[in-house]
MARPA-364270 format. One record per residue: x, y, z of N, C-alpha, C in turn; residue in one letter. Coordinates in steps of 0.1 Angstrom, whole numbers, plus 5000, padded with zeros to 4 digits. Atoms other than C-alpha are relative to their C-alpha. Layout:
XYZXYZXYZA...
END
This chain:
498949915007185014467110500850135002X499049894997187214737118501850054995X498949945009189814987109501250025014X499150004987191414937145500349875007X499650185000192814587149500149945016X500650024985192714637187498450015005X501449995004189414727185499049854998X500650105005188414437168500649855003X499650104991190414167184499149965012X500450004990188914277218498549955000X501750015004185314277202500249864997X500450124999186013927194500649885007X499950054990187213797221498849965011X501149994987184113927241499049924993X501450065009181913747215500549844993X499050165008184513407207499450004986X499850025010184913497174501449994997X498150075006188313317157500450164998X499049865004190913627154500150004986X499449995015191413497118498150034994X501049985008187513637113499750145001X500349834998188014007119500750034990X500149945010188214207092500450124998X499549884993189714537083499650064980X500249945012188814797050500649964993X499149985009191314687030499549814994X500650215003190614257032498350015006X501750005001186714317034499849864992X500750055009186314137005500449855000X499350114994188213807020498449925003X501150054995184513767032499349894990X500450115013183713557003500249894999X499650095000185813277011499449935016X500650094992184013227049498550004997X501550065000180813027048499450055013X500449964981180413147089499650154997X500549865003179613487070498649984993X501449975008175713517058499850104994X500749854998174713887067501250105000X499149934993176614177069499550124998X500649844992175414507090501050124995X499249825003176614847072499650055012X500449894995176715047099500950135001X499549895001178615297088499750134998X500649885002178715697080499349924984X500050015009176315757054500449974985X499149965011178215817022500949874997X498950105003180115467027498849854997X501050155001176515227029500349944988X500150095010176815186994500849974993X498450055004180615116983499649865010X499950134994180314817014498749934995X501550085004176514697003500549944986X499350045009178314626972500749905001X499050115000181314466977499349885009X500350054989179414337005498749834987X500950075007176814166979501049954983X499150115007179614036955500749944999X499650114994180913866978499149875006X501150045000178013686977499249985015X500850044984176513787016498550134995X501449925002172913917021500850165013X499749884996173314307032498350025011X501449974998171014447060501050165005X499549915001172114817057498950105008X500849864994171115137081499850124992X500849875009169015437068500950135012X500050015012169715647055500349924996X499450075009170215447025501350004996X498849935002172515627013500150164995X500649875002172815977001499950044983X500349975018171815996961499249875002X501250104998168615796952501049904990X499150105013171615686920500149895007X499150154996173715516948499149915007X501750074995170315386967500049844988X499750105011169815216930500749914997X498650055012173315126919499949855015X499950154986172914896959498949904992X501450074999169614766952500149904986X499450095010170914656914501349865002X498550144989174214486931499349905007X500750124991172014286955499049924991X500450055012170114196928500149914988X498750135008172614026904500349915005X499250044990174213936933499049865004X501050064991170613736943500349995014X500249964987170813836978499450095002X501449904996168614007001500750145002X500149874996168814387008499050075008X500849924990167314517039500750115010X500049924995166914847051499950045015X500450054988167114887091499250115006X501249884993163815087098499549935014X499850044986164114977135498350005005X500749934992160815177144498849884992X501550115007158414917115500349925007X500250134993159214647137500149995018X500249964980158514807174498949975002X500850065001156014617182498650115011X500249924997154914937201498950114988X500249925008154715147172499449944987X501250115009153014837147498650005009X500949994998150314897175499750174999X500249865008149815287161499649954989X500750055015149615167128499349934999X501150074996147014937136499150075001X501449874998144815237151499950064986X500549865013145415447116499549904993X500050075010145215147093497749955005X501750054994141515007116499450175004X501149844999140115417116499749985017X500250014986140115347155499250135005X500749904997139215707157499250064990X500450015010137715737122500950094990X499449975012139615907091500850115011X498549915001143216067094500150124995X499749825011143316467086501350065007X499149914998146516587104501049855006X499150074992149916407113501350095002X498749924998153216557129500749915005X498550084994156516447137500950115001X498649974992159516567158501049954995X498750104998162916427155501350105005X498949895007166316667165500449985019X499650004988168916637194501450104996X499649895002171416877202501949974997X498550045009175116807180501050085004X499249864995177817017201501549984995X499050025002181016827189499950034986X499849975012182117027157500549894991X499550125009184116757144499149844994X500750095003181416487146499749934984X500350045016180616307111498850044995X501249965000177216397111500050154986X500049865008178416737103500850054989X498749965017180716657070498849964993X501350075009178416667040500449874991X499350125006180916437028500049864999X500450134990179916147053498449974998X502150004994176216247064499549994985X500349955011175716377028498650085000X501749884999171916567042500150025017X500949944988172416667077499249945010X500550054986170316617106498549974986X500450035004168116567075499249804994X499650145001169316197069500249955010X499650074992170116127098498749995018X501049944990166916257120498949984993X501249985009164416357094499349864994X500650085005164316047081499149905009X500850064999162515887107498950054998X501149914997159716127110499549964981X500650055015159416057068499549875000X500950135002159315667072499249995007X500850034989157515627102498650024999X500949955004154815837090499249904986X500350085010154615677056499949845004X500350084994154815357076498449955007X501549974994151615437097499150044985X501149945012149615607065499949824992X500450075013150515317039500450084991X499749895016150615637013501350044999X498549925001153415806997499450164995X500149835002153616216995499850014984X500349925006152516386968500450114994X499049854998153516726975500850015010X498649934992156916856993499850115001X499549894999157217167004501550045015X498750004988160617237026500550095003X498949854992162817517046501249935006X498650054992166217457055500250135013X499749854992167817697087501349915002X498250015004171717737083500450135011X499149884997173118017111501050034996X498649985002175818157094501250035010X499250014993177818207126500449855009X499950094996177617847137501049934997X498450115009181317697129499049844993X500550165002179117327133499150004992X500850105010176917387106500950114987X499249885014179317557077499549864990X500050075012178617177055498549944999X501550085002174717087064499550095010X500749874995172017277076499849955016X500050064986171117297116498649965002X501550024999167117227110499350024990X500650035016165017127082498150015008X501449964997160817217085499549954986X500450035012159117047057498349965006X501250075000155316947047499549884993X500250075008153916677032498349954997X501250024999150516607018499949874991X500450125000149116247014498950004987X501350005009146516136984498750005006X501349984992144116087008499650115005X499849864988144016447023500449995007X499249954987146216397052500950094995X498649895002148716677057500950005010X498949984990151716647077500750125002X498849884997154216907091501249915013X498450104997157816747100501050095005X498949874998160816917116500849915005X499150054998164216777125500950085002X498649904999167416967137501049915010X498950014992171016907151500250125012X499449894991170517187175498750025006X501050024993167117127193500149925015X500350124998166716917223499049935007X501350154991164816557233498750024995X501650075007161916557209500049884987X500050105008161416257191498549925002X501750034997157616207189499750004979X500849995013155016167164498550065012X501450094996151016187167499350054990X500850035012148416117142498450025007X501249904996145216357145498849934994X500850015007141816207135498850035004X501749974998137916277135499850025014X500150034986137416147168501049985012X499250024990140616137188501950064993X498949965003144316187189500849905005X499750114995147015957192501650034993X498949975003150815877188501149955010X499050064988154215787208501050165005X499049914994156416037227500749945012X499349985013159015977226499549864993X500650085006158615777200501249854990X499050065003162015687181501349995009X498750034991164415647212500149835002X499750124999166315347217499049905014X500850084989164215257251499250115003X501149884992161515477272499049994991X501249925007158915467247498749985004X501549984987155515557257498950074987X500949995009152515537236498950075006X501249944998149515767240498750044992X501050005009146015777229499350095010X501049894994143416077236498950024994X501750035009139815987226499350175000X500749884999137416277220499050025011X501050004986135216387253498749904993X501150125002132416107254500349904988X499950125007133915887229500249865007X500150195001133315507232500749974994X499650115009134915197226501550034998X498849994999138015377232501649885000X499350144997140515107225501450015012X498549994987143314997257501050054995X498550015003146515067255500649895003X499350154997148214727256500850025008X498150014992151314637280500749934991X499450055008153714587257501649995009X499050014999157214457266501050094992X498849905009159914697260501349914999X498750095003162814477245500950104989X499149955010165814517222499850034987X500750025016164514687189501049944990X498850075010167714577171499949864993X500550174999166614187178499150014988X501550065012163114247160500950014985X499749985008164814377131501049884993X498650054999168014177131498749824996X501350134997165213847138499450014983X500650055009163413937108500749964989X499450005007166313967087500449844998X499650154997167313607096499049924994X501250055014164013507083500249984988X500050035013164113587055501449994991X498950065007167613447046499549885001X500350195001166613057062498950034995X501050065009163213077044499850064987X500149955016164113277012498850094998X500749954998161513517022500350174996X499249865002161713947009500350065011X500349964990162414137036498750134999X500949964997159714347049500650184996X499749825006161514727042501749974994X498750015009164014647013500550094994X498949895004166214846995498950114993X500549865005163115046977499450025010X500349914988161915137011500850125001X499949964991164715277016500750154992X500249965015165315416976498850135001X501349824997161715656984500350085008X499649854988162815807013501150094997X498049935005166415906997499350094990X501249935010163416046968499450145010X500849904991161516256993501450095007X498749894997164916387008500150124991X499549915012165916526977499250094997X501149945008162516656968499950135013X499849934990162716807003501150164999X498849855004165817006994499850084989X500549865008164717136964499250085001X500649914994161917276977500750125005X499349874989163817487000501050024992X498949895007166317566975498950064987X500349945005164017686953498450125003X501649994995160717786974498950004993X501450005003158117626957499449855004X500450135005156017296959501149904993X499950095007157416966946499449885000X500950155003155316716929500949865000X499350195001156016336934498149904998X501050115005154416056916499349925014X500150094986152415826947499149914991X500250135003151615466939498949965008X501550004996147515386941499849915008X500050074989148515086964500550055013X499349944989149215126998501249865004X498950064995152714987014501049954987X499950055012153814986979501449984994X498750035000157615006985500549865013X499550124992157614687014499549904994X500950125003157114347013499749955012X501050064988155514097032500350025015X500349974982154714167068501049915013X499550134996157014007095499249905007X500750064992155713717110500349985015X
END
């Protein structure tokens, strides 16, 4: 689907798609009539995710939606309800949760390879120089760098720990003289506390260069990824305490297309009628946390959140 007929037809020719199978924003709902379309992948600006997820569901199509899921928890819930009503799958595109190196880091956390986890930190940022970029428009992005970049920090730490935060404290930074940040914040810094006592410190920004990492600090060492969120060039790091025996070897993991992993899982869920590992509920939880960060920043106090007692409370069965 494209708003530009020339681009749409050029892409169709490149991938041997029939010309009549190119849709636009106006005739999108006609996919209902096309049996060859089974899944819609929503990669629009954030504030359009809800509309096109709901329209896809009403057309009887399964949905893979990019994160952040939407710009409010209310809209996220509407997406979940629409897909439930239409009996179609809804999966949120958290590629990190399907990427093998990040999954190995999760294993180190869950198996307590270096003892109990005490502290985690994560930073994600890049310089967004074009003032007309849609990520800087509140009507399209909803939450600026926090929704676009900070969601990686939030979701990855939740994925590693399996826990949900009980306390949130946030601060926002918006330089008054920078025209890029009239509508959204330049940077957001926040802390999270988890039921096990693990503390997290996180930051995201549209105005600092090249940090896309996380680190897990445990009793007998630390480990993480730097970079951890990039499309390519991911690198694992393990630093055991001096004299620590039985250090897990860093496995040789071949770098692959990260989007292929999540799309393969979505296809498996559709073909075998399985619940996605990262369903709509996973995206809704991240949006709740984003809203709590902004609430804390606005009021200058810690925001309390309820945390389910079980691990991985909002995820489906793990990918096979």
